[in-house]
N, C-alpha and C positions, 0 to 999 in steps of 0.2 A: 478416570484412572487415578490410582493413588500415586504419591510421590515415589514410592518404591516400585519400579517397573516389574510387571508380572509376566512370567513365561510358562507356557504349557509344554511339557516334554512328553512326547509320544514314542514309546519304544517297547517292543514285546520282550526284550531281554532285560530282566530285572536288574542284574548287576550293572549293566550299561546305563540304564536310566537313573539308577541311584548314584552312579559315579558322576553323570552329567548334572544331576540335581545338586549334588554337594558342591561341585565346582562353581556353578552359577549362584548358589546361595551364598558362598563365601565371597563372591564378587558383588554382592549387594542386591541381587534380584530376588523377587518373590517367586517361588517356584511351586508349580503343581504338576502332577504326573498322571499319565494314562497308559494302561498296558496295551491298548490297541486303538485303531481309528474310530471305532464305534463309540467307545467311551469318551474319546477326545471330542467328538461332535456333540455329545450330550453335555459335557462340561462347558464347552464353548458357548452353548446356547443358554447356559445358566450364569456364567461368569465372564466378564470382559477381560481379555488378556491383551497385553501389549504386543506379544509376538508368540510364534509357535515354532518349536524345534521338533522335527519328526524324522524317524528312520524311514528309509524307502521300502525296504523289504519286510513287510508285515502281512499278517492275515487277520481278519477277512478283508480289510481295506489296506492297500499299499499306501506308501507316502504320497505317490502321485495321485491315487484316488482321493486321498484326503485333500491334497492341493486343489484338485478340480472342484471338489465340493465347496471348499472355502472360497474359491474364486467366484462362485455363484452366490453364496449366502453372505460372506464377509470379505468382499474384495479388498478392503483396506488392511486386512490382517497380513503383516509380513511373515512369510513362512521360510524357514531355513531347513534344508534337508540334509540328512546324513547319508552318504553314499559310499559304497565299497571303493577302496583305493583303486584308481585306474579306470573306473566306470565313466569314461568321458561322455559316451553317448547318452547315458542316463542323466548325467548332470546337464548336458545341453538341452535335453528334452524338458527337464525340470525348469530351467530358466525360461525356455520358450513358453511354458505353460503359466508362468507368472511367479515362480519362486523368487524370493528376495535374494537368496544366496544358497550355496551348498558347501558342506564341509566333508572332506574325504576322511575315511577311516584308515588307520587308527587316529583318533581325534587328538589334535594338539589343543590342550585346554586353554592356553593363552589366545590362540586363534579363535577358539569357541567364544570366549568372553568378549573379545573385540568385535566379532561378527554380530553377536546378540546385542551389544550396545548400539551398533550401527542400525540394526533392525528396529530397535525401540525408538531411537532418535528419528528414524524415517517415519515411523507410525505417528509420533507426536507432531512432527512438522506437517504431515498430511492433515491431521486433525485440526491443527492450528490454522492452516491455510483455508480449510473448508469452513471453519467457524468464522474466520475473518470475511471470507467471500459472502457468507450468509448475512453477516452483520452489515457489510457494505450494500448488499442488495436491498436490505430492509431500511437503510438510511440513505435517501437519495444523495445528499451532499457527500456522505462518506465514500460513495462509489467513485468520487473523483480521485481517490487514492490509488486507483488502478495504475499498474506499471509493470513493465517487463524488463527494465534496465537492471543491471547487476546490483546497483546501489539500492534500488527500491526493494528488490527481492530480499536483500540482506536486512533491510528495515523491517519487512513483513515477518521474516523469520524471528527477529529479535522481539517484535511485538508478541508473537506467539509464545515465546519463551517466558517473557516477564509477566504475561497476563495471569499466569497461574499462581504467582507469588504475591506477597504483600510489600515487597521492596519498593522504596521510593525511586521514581524515575525522573530524569531531567531530559527534556526534549529541546534540542537546539536546532535552529534553522532560521533562514531569512523570512521576512514577512511574506505571507501568501503561500508558504510551502505545505501548510496543512498540519500545523502542530496540534491544534485542538482536535482535529479529526483523528490523529494518532492516539491522543489521550483518550478520546471516547472509545476507540477501538479496543484499547487495553482494558478499559472499564467494562465494556460490553462483553468481553470474553473472559472476565474474571469471576471468581465466586461472589463478588460484590455487585454483579450486574442487576440484581433484584432491588438494590438500594439506589440512592440518588447519586447522580453525577452533578456536582456543583462547580461551576466555573466562575472565576473572578479575574478580571483584568486589572492587574495591580496599577497600571498607568492611568486607569480611568476613575479610581476612587481617591478623592482628596484625603490627605493625611488626617484632617480633622474629623472625617467620617469613618476612617478605616477601622478604628477600634469598635465602634458601634455596629458596623456592617459585619465584621468578623465574629465578634463575641456576643453581640446582642446587649440588651439592657433591661433593667427593671423599671416598673412604672414609677415615674417621678424622679428618676435618677438625674435628669437634666431637663432644661426647658424644652418642651415639645415631646417629651417621653410620656405620652398619655396612657400607654399600656405596656405590659411586658412584651418583649420581642426576642425571639431566639435569633442568634447570629448564624451566619452562613456556615461556620465551622460545626456548629451543633446540628444544623440541618443536614450536613453531609455525613454525620456519624453513621458508621456501618457501610458507607459507600466510598466514593472517591472525591477528593477535593483537588481541583485543578487551578493552579496559580499561573495565569498567563502573564507573560512579560514580568517575571519575578525580579528581573534586574532593575526594574523601575521602582521597586518597593523602597520606601524611605528608611533611613537608619532606625527610627523608632518602630516602624512596622516590621523590620527584619528582627529586631530584638523580641518583639511580642510573638512573632511566628516561631522563632527558635524555642521560646519557652513552651509553647504548645507541643512542639515536636519532642521536646525532652521530657515533659511531664505527662503528656497524654490527657490533659484536662484544660478546661477554659473556665473563666469566671466572668459572668455578665457584669456590665457596668452597673454599679450601685448595689451589687450583691456580695455577700461574704462567703457564699457557698460555691464550691468548685463542682463542675460537671464533667464527668469522664466522657471523652470522645474517642471513638474508634475510627481512625481515618487512614486512608491510603493517599499519600501526597504525590501528585504528579505536577511538576513545574515545567515551565517553558520559557525560553528567552531567545530573542533575535540576536542578542549580543553574547559574547563569550564571557561567562561569569568569572573565569580565571583572570581575565584582563581587568575586570572590575575589582576583584580582590587585590590585585597588584597595585591599583591606584587608590585603594582604601575606600571604595564606594560600595563594596559588598562584603559581608562578614564571611570570613573563611570557615568558621565553625558551622554556619548555616549552609554553606556550599557543600560541606561534607555530609550534612544530613540529607541534602536534596539529590545529590548525584551518585547514589549507589549504583545505578545503571544509567548510562547516557545513551540516548538515541539521537543521532545526527541526521537531519533531513537534508538531502542534497538540493541545491537550487535547480530550477528547471533547465537551465543552460548546461548542466552537467548530466542530464538524462535525456538527451535529444531523441532517443528511440521511443520515449514515452509520449512525446508531443503529438504525433498522429493519433495514438490511442486516446489521449485525453481530448483532443480536438473533436474527434468523431463522437466521443461520449457526450460532450457538451452540445454538439450539433444534434444528436438524437434527442437530447433533453429539450432543447429550445426549438428545433426545427419543426416539430409536430404542432407547435402552438399557433402556427400561421394557417391562414385559410388555404394557401398553396404551400404545402410543406417544403422545406429546404432539406435536401437529402444528401448532398455531398459537396466536396471541395474540388476545385480545379487543381491540376497538378502544380501550377505556378502559385496559387494561393497557399497550398500546403507547403510548398518549398519556402515561401516567405515566412510562414509560421515557424518552420524548423530553424531557419537562419536567424530569427530574431533572438535577442539576448534575454528577454523576459525578466526585467528587473522586479516586476511584481509577481513573478512566479505563476503558480497554478491559478491563483485568484485572478490575475490579470488575463491569463489565457481564457478563462471562463467568461470574463466581461467582454473581451474582444469578440469571441464567438457569439455571445448573446447579442451584442450590438450589430454585428454583421448580419445575423439572421433577421433582426428587426428591420434593417434597411434594404435587404436584398430583394430585388424585384423578380428574381428567378429562382429555380430549384437548385441551382449549383452556385455555391459561393465562389466568386472570382476574386482576383487581386483588387478589383475596383471596390469591393465591399469591405476591405480591410482599412483600418485607420492609418493615417500618414506615418505615425511613429513606428508601426510595424514594418513599413516599407523602407525606412531610412537605413536599414542595415546595409543595403547595397547602393545607397544614394538614390533610392527610387523617387519618382515624381508622379504626378497625376496622369501623365501621358504614358507612363510605363514603357519608355522607349527601349529599355534593356531587359524586357521580360522574357526573351527567348534565348536559347543556348547560343553561344558564340559571342565574340566581342565586336564583330562588325555589323553595323546596322543593315548592310546590304544582305547579310545572311538572314536577318529578320524579315526583310521584304520577301526574300525567296521562300521562306517558310510559310508565310501567309499566302503567297500565290499558289504554292503547291497544295496547301490545304484547301483553298478555295476551289481549285480545279478538281480535287478528289471528291468534293461534295457537290460538284456540278453547280457551283454558284450559290448553294444554300448558306446564306450568311449566318443564320442562327446556329446551324450545326457546325459551321466553321469556327465560330466564336467558342462554342462549347468544347470542341476538340482542342482548340488552342489554349483553353483555360482562361479566356478573357470574356468580358461582357460584349454584347453587340454594339454598345455605344463606343467602346474602345476600338472595336474592329472598324466601325464606320469612320472614325477619325483617321485611322491608318489608311483606309482605302481612299479617303478624300485626298490624302497626300500622294497616293499612287496615281490617282486619276480614275475614278469610277467610270466604267463603260468603255475604257480603252482596251485594245487587244493585248494579249499577253506580250507580243513582241514589242509593242510600244511602251508597255510598262517595264519590260526587262531592260529597255534602253535607258531607263531612269534609275536602275538599281544602284548605280554608282553614286547617286546623290543621297547622302545620309538623311534620315528622318530628323527633323528639327526636334530638339528636346523641349 
């Protein structure tokens, strides 16, 4: 779709469709018209429109007939219907059949323009989300960007919007939040996707090598330059250049980068000739660059060049509803690699994951799940399979004395006893239902006294389990 959103207007009243076309054209839309539904279907098969505006009462196809046809062939097309004033039943029927919205006649032109803008935005967001999902499914690591939290949905929307442009993007977020994955998603869904995505970690390149790495060199330009070498900036020409941890770039490196952004050209070391480069710059930083500017550690003019659009990735502790989704995704990735697949989490294990603060964010969660799968002797990951640091949120320990609801350990004993009775003494099933390992269950039962009657065990309930 072009930058100017296109709308197909369908109306058998010539004066009315010309009036609608003029209003939408003046509002900046690209407009095409059709005198009836048959012509509209033909046009839509030949041209891609962002939205459709159609009258309901037409022949030989009504607006509802047209709506039903598009729902089958082009379900993503937002359709706005024009209905006679007061025809509530028709409007409700249209919405039930999948119309984006309806406008009552006589048409309020301001309302018309606003509604069509919403329809076009809806279409573009759907396209962006579909493209992102496709990119995520094709790139295994990128799929870890899944999320349903409000903050991540807003990030995905912003990614969809900026992907179509050439504007510079600054991605800010803590380590492990997926900054490079977001940069790759922007590149993969941009017109530059057929060209290279070149990533450079600014903190990993010594200042002495920075100029050669970025700009390249000619043969013999310095000791060890045995042949001509293109720099990374030149390699990325036509594509996307990703500067990770740009806040760690030295003052000299910042000055050289700024020159490239201003002039759009580079010069290899040892050469007098400039080479034009066509780059889209995406930068990322775990630190706030505005704070670095305030302390004189980052150039303000470079910051202005980099942060035309800023995307802030929330830490995992601020998107708790995404933790179960991510954990299950990583479990599906690593669980099938074992001879006996690991298929799920116990409720207490998942509760511990959600309650942990995740200083290492998504990257740490992935490593925790991968480690737990590698060590788990059973198909269900229990609290025993999680590393100690994840359990420290609630002062947990290896005995997991406080793993059950309630603050009294007597209630914990009662819960185990009830579960054991409900499974008729099946310890494996009891442990699974409680979300603990059999080893932990055996330790608890030893303290209760295995083989005792329920009455004798109940008499000991007042004695707390030792931690």
